[in-house]
C-alpha positions as CSV (number, residue, x, y, z in Angstrom):
1,M,-1.6,78.3,66.3
2,E,0.5,77.2,63.3
3,G,4.2,77.7,63.5
4,V,4.2,77.9,67.4
5,K,6.5,75.7,69.3
6,F,5.6,74.4,72.8
7,L,8.3,73.1,75.1
8,V,7.2,70.8,77.9
9,Y,8.8,68.5,80.3
10,H,8.1,64.9,80.1
11,A,8.4,62.7,83.1
12,G,11.0,60.5,81.5
13,C,12.9,63.2,79.7
14,P,15.8,65.2,81.1
15,R,15.2,68.2,78.8
16,P,12.2,70.0,77.5
17,V,11.1,68.8,74.1
18,P,8.5,70.0,71.6
19,V,5.4,68.0,71.7
20,V,2.5,67.5,69.3
21,N,0.5,65.4,71.6
22,S,0.8,63.9,75.0
23,C,4.1,62.0,75.7
24,T,5.3,62.1,72.1
25,R,9.1,62.2,72.1
26,V,10.8,64.0,69.2
27,D,14.4,65.0,68.7
28,F,15.4,68.4,70.2
29,P,15.2,70.9,68.8
30,Q,12.4,70.3,66.3
31,E,9.8,72.6,65.0
32,V,6.3,71.4,65.3
33,S,4.2,72.1,62.2
34,G,0.6,71.9,62.0
35,R,-2.2,73.0,64.3
36,L,-2.1,72.0,67.9
37,S,-5.0,71.8,70.3
38,L,-4.5,73.2,73.9
39,T,-6.3,70.1,75.2
40,D,-3.3,68.0,74.1
41,V,-0.9,69.8,76.5
42,T,-0.2,68.0,79.7
43,E,0.5,70.1,82.8
44,I,3.6,69.0,84.6
45,P,3.3,68.7,88.4
46,E,5.3,71.2,90.4
47,H,7.4,68.7,92.4
48,L,8.6,67.2,89.1
49,L,9.7,70.5,87.8
50,K,11.7,71.3,90.9
51,R,13.3,67.8,90.8
52,S,14.3,68.3,87.1
53,Q,15.7,71.8,87.8
54,A,17.8,70.4,90.7
55,R,19.3,67.7,88.5
56,R,20.1,70.1,85.7
57,G,21.7,72.5,88.2
58,A,23.9,69.7,89.5
59,E,24.9,68.6,86.0
60,G,25.4,71.7,84.0
61,G,25.4,74.8,86.3
62,D,23.6,77.4,84.2
63,A,21.5,75.0,82.1
64,A,18.4,76.0,84.1
65,S,18.4,79.5,82.6
66,P,17.1,78.6,79.1
67,A,14.5,76.3,80.6
68,A,13.3,78.9,83.0
69,A,13.0,81.4,80.1
70,S,11.1,78.9,77.9
71,T,8.7,77.7,80.6
72,P,5.1,78.1,79.3
73,A,2.9,80.8,80.7
74,T,0.4,78.2,81.6
75,T,2.9,76.4,83.9
76,E,3.8,79.6,85.7
77,A,0.2,80.4,86.2
78,A,-0.4,77.0,87.6
79,V,2.2,77.3,90.3
80,P,0.5,78.0,93.5
81,A,1.5,81.3,95.1
82,V,3.8,80.8,98.1
83,A,2.2,82.4,101.2
84,A,4.1,85.4,102.3
85,K,5.9,85.0,105.6
86,K,4.4,86.7,108.5
87,A,6.2,89.9,109.4
88,V,8.2,89.4,112.6
89,A,7.3,92.0,115.2
90,V,10.5,93.9,116.1
91,P,10.5,95.2,119.7
92,T,10.5,99.0,119.6
93,G,11.2,99.6,123.3
94,P,9.5,102.1,125.6
95,P,8.1,105.2,124.0
96,P,10.4,108.3,124.2
97,A,10.0,110.4,127.3
98,K,8.1,113.6,127.0
99,P,10.2,116.7,127.0
100,D,10.4,118.6,130.3
101,L,8.7,121.8,130.8
102,P,10.9,124.9,130.4
103,V,10.8,125.5,134.1
104,V,11.8,121.9,134.9
105,A,14.6,121.9,132.3
106,A,16.0,125.2,133.7
107,Y,16.0,123.7,137.2
108,K,17.8,120.6,136.0
109,A,20.4,122.7,134.1
110,R,21.0,124.9,137.1
111,K,24.1,124.2,139.2
112,K,23.3,122.4,142.4
113,I,24.3,123.8,145.8
114,P,27.3,121.8,147.2
115,V,26.9,119.8,150.4
116,W,29.3,122.0,152.4
117,A,27.2,125.1,151.5
118,M,24.0,123.4,152.7
119,V,25.7,122.4,156.0
120,T,26.9,126.0,156.4
121,L,23.4,127.4,155.8
122,S,21.8,125.0,158.2
123,I,24.0,126.2,161.1
124,L,23.5,129.9,160.4
125,P,20.5,130.2,162.8
126,L,22.5,128.6,165.6
127,W,25.4,131.0,164.9
128,A,23.1,134.0,164.9
129,F,21.6,132.9,168.2
130,L,25.0,132.6,169.8
131,Y,26.1,135.9,168.3
132,V,23.1,137.7,169.8
133,I,23.8,136.1,173.2
134,A,27.5,137.2,173.0
135,L,26.4,140.8,172.3
136,R,23.9,140.8,175.2
137,P,25.4,142.8,178.1
138,E,26.0,140.7,181.2
139,P,23.8,141.6,184.1
140,A,25.5,143.9,186.5
141,V,26.7,142.0,189.6
142,A,26.3,143.9,192.8
143,T,29.5,144.4,194.7
144,G,30.2,145.7,198.1
145,P,27.6,145.2,200.9
146,I,24.6,144.7,198.6
147,G,26.3,141.9,196.7
148,V,27.2,140.2,199.9
149,G,23.7,140.7,201.3
150,T,22.1,139.1,198.2
151,G,23.8,135.8,199.1
152,L,23.1,136.0,202.8
153,Y,19.3,136.8,202.4
154,S,18.5,133.2,201.7
155,G,18.3,132.7,205.5
156,C,15.6,135.4,205.7
157,S,13.5,134.4,202.7
158,G,11.7,131.6,204.6
159,C,9.8,134.2,206.6
160,H,9.9,137.4,204.5
161,G,9.6,135.7,201.0
162,A,12.2,135.3,198.3
163,A,11.3,138.7,196.7
164,G,10.4,140.3,200.0
165,E,6.7,139.8,199.5
166,G,6.2,138.7,203.1
167,G,4.9,135.6,204.8
168,V,5.3,134.8,208.4
169,G,7.3,138.0,208.8
170,Y,6.6,141.5,207.5
171,A,6.9,142.3,203.8
172,F,9.9,144.3,202.5
173,N,8.9,145.0,198.9
174,N,7.2,148.1,197.5
175,G,9.0,150.4,200.0
176,S,7.4,148.8,203.0
177,V,10.7,148.2,204.9
178,V,11.9,151.8,204.4
179,A,8.5,153.1,205.6
180,T,8.9,151.1,208.8
181,F,12.6,152.0,209.3
182,P,13.2,155.4,207.6
183,H,16.6,155.4,209.3
184,I,18.9,152.4,208.6
185,E,20.3,152.5,212.1
186,D,16.9,151.4,213.6
187,Q,16.7,148.4,211.2
188,L,20.2,147.3,211.9
189,R,19.5,147.3,215.7
190,W,16.2,145.4,215.2
191,V,17.9,142.7,213.1
192,K,20.8,142.2,215.5
193,L,18.8,142.1,218.7
194,G,15.5,140.4,217.6
195,S,11.9,140.9,218.7
196,D,12.3,139.0,222.1
197,A,14.9,141.5,223.3
198,Y,12.5,144.4,222.5
199,K,9.6,142.8,224.2
200,N,11.7,142.0,227.2
201,A,13.0,145.6,227.3
202,G,9.4,146.9,227.0
203,V,10.1,148.6,223.7
204,Q,7.1,148.0,221.5
205,I,8.0,150.0,218.4
206,A,11.3,149.3,216.8
207,G,10.7,151.6,213.8
208,D,8.9,154.8,213.0
209,P,6.0,155.4,215.5
210,N,4.3,157.6,212.9
211,R,4.4,155.1,210.1
212,A,1.7,155.5,207.6
213,G,-0.8,152.8,208.1
214,G,0.3,152.3,211.7
215,P,3.6,151.3,213.3
216,H,4.8,147.7,213.5
217,I,4.6,146.3,217.0
218,A,7.3,144.0,218.2
219,G,6.2,140.4,218.4
220,V,2.7,141.0,216.8
221,K,3.6,139.2,213.4
222,G,5.8,136.3,214.4
223,V,9.1,136.3,216.0
224,M,12.2,138.1,214.6
225,P,15.2,135.9,215.5
226,A,18.2,137.8,216.8
227,Q,21.1,137.6,214.3
228,A,23.8,138.7,216.7
229,G,25.1,135.1,217.2
230,S,24.8,134.1,213.5
231,L,26.0,137.1,211.5
232,S,28.8,139.7,212.0
233,D,27.9,143.4,212.1
234,A,29.3,143.8,208.5
235,Q,27.1,140.8,207.4
236,I,24.0,142.3,209.0
237,L,24.6,145.6,207.3
238,A,25.0,143.7,204.0
239,V,21.6,141.9,204.4
240,V,19.9,145.2,205.4
241,C,21.3,147.0,202.4
242,H,19.9,144.2,200.1
243,E,16.5,144.4,201.7
244,R,16.3,148.2,201.5
245,Y,17.6,148.8,198.0
246,D,17.0,145.6,196.1
247,L,13.7,144.4,197.6
248,A,12.1,147.6,198.9
249,G,13.4,149.7,196.0
250,A,14.7,152.6,197.9
251,D,15.9,155.4,195.6
252,M,19.6,155.3,195.9
253,A,19.9,158.4,193.6
254,G,17.1,160.4,195.2
255,A,15.8,160.5,198.8
256,F,18.2,157.8,200.0
257,A,21.3,158.8,198.1
258,E,23.2,160.0,201.1
259,E,22.4,156.9,203.1
260,Y,23.3,154.7,200.2
261,A,26.7,156.3,199.7
262,L,27.6,156.1,203.4
263,W,26.3,152.6,204.2
264,C,25.6,150.5,201.1
265,A,27.7,151.7,198.2
266,P,30.6,149.4,197.0
267,D,33.0,152.0,198.5
268,S,31.1,152.5,201.7
269,V,33.4,153.7,204.5
270,V,31.1,152.3,207.2
271,Y,31.0,148.9,205.7
272,A,34.7,148.9,205.3
273,A,35.2,149.8,209.0
274,L,32.8,147.1,210.1
275,L,34.5,144.6,207.8
276,D,38.0,145.3,209.1
277,G,36.8,145.6,212.8
278,S,37.8,149.2,213.2
279,A,34.1,149.9,214.2
280,T,31.1,148.0,215.5
281,F,27.4,148.8,215.9
282,A,28.2,150.0,219.4
283,T,30.9,152.5,218.2
284,V,29.9,153.4,214.7
285,N,28.1,156.5,215.7
286,T,31.1,157.9,217.4
287,K,33.5,156.9,214.7
288,F,31.4,158.6,212.0
289,A,29.9,161.4,214.1
290,D,30.7,163.9,211.4
291,K,28.4,161.9,209.0
292,G,25.4,162.2,211.3
293,V,25.2,158.5,212.1
294,L,22.6,157.7,214.8
295,E,23.3,155.4,217.7
296,I,22.8,151.7,217.2
297,G,24.1,150.5,220.5
298,A,23.8,147.0,222.0
299,V,20.4,147.3,223.6
300,P,16.8,147.9,222.2
301,L,15.9,151.5,221.6
302,A,12.7,153.1,220.4
303,G,12.5,153.8,216.7
304,T,12.9,157.3,215.2
305,T,10.6,159.1,212.9
306,A,11.4,160.1,209.3
307,G,13.1,163.4,208.7
């Protein structure tokens, strides 16, 4: 190791100096001749090195550069490694959301239906319902004597049933009443005078004596109250028309077409005459003799047969 210079820091020296043996001060710079032993080199503590570097930095600025370059390898190797700082965990936030399926993405991209359109669509069923009702034809309202008789029949339904099905009194439905009274004049007389008047007069059969299933005998099935003091002749005709054509179902376009036109049609001349008082049940047969009207009269008479 001849001709090699060693620079070391002495505890009492401000600058590195060549040494031959421990703590031997020589002038700087000075070459060291001769053979040195590694055992004579003293290792400088780390804290002293740092203190010396700090002082030099304060005095001369860049004076630490030569010293740092000439620091022996043994010194550098002796400096304990500084533990690396632990890596600071940086919050990464929530993981990115998974991409939507193509169907979902298409739905989200589609234009939404506005609120006003939803309201309009929600009331469409109601509008359709009202439209159908508006288009439905109104039920035909009977006029003339049948229309009037429909309202007056409520006083008869207690005995004969709301639909003419019968009860205390005889039934009217299913053609029963027109079978009993094939001529309307006999029924009008019976309704006006009542069953007691027939019994008192000794007239047992007010209608057709040849009725299929047997004739109806006065007073056998309850009492028929006389309507002479309650209803006018025109009102009695109206009720009888309702019973014969609405409840009994008489064919106004077939077998009973002539009777319907004369007595119960909206333009019935007989009803108009009874309504204005130009005729009564006692005179209607003479007033419309050319129409073949039978006598009604003011007293009980035996019923007539069909034909």
